[in-house]
Phi, psi and omega in degrees: 000142181266122184260001179287143178256144179271135178262126179260133179270132174231126184294147177240189184299320180298321179295317179293323177297314178299313180296324177295317178297318179298318179297319179295317180298315180297318179298316179296321178295318180293315180291330181282350183257015179292162182294144180296151179238068178266163179290137175285160175289133179300146181266073177226173184299323181296313185280332179294329181267355178277110186246354182228166177295324179300320178295321179295320185288346176298326177256328187257009175282178183301326181260007184280177180294322180228080182298156176298148180292157176302139179088356179293143181298151178260022181297155181270009185236083182301321189274006172286328179255318185271127181284142178271157176296163182298322182263039182301135180257357184276202183289222187293153176271000000 
């Protein structure tokens, strides 16, 4: 005869709180990984021929016609975020 007793687990408030926190963290991670929604590069002659950051900064630098908005990243890779037009003449898409 087996004299061992089986222990049954029954969840309590702490267990539900823990599972709730895990659900919130997973939800935030999923929502935070959606695709970026940045403005595409306009499909006109000026932008189709702009192939480097230096070319972009002639208009979008601090003294340019349309400076970058406050808080814009100072990264050297404009096209990492901004999509190029379909008939792009520049470097990589």
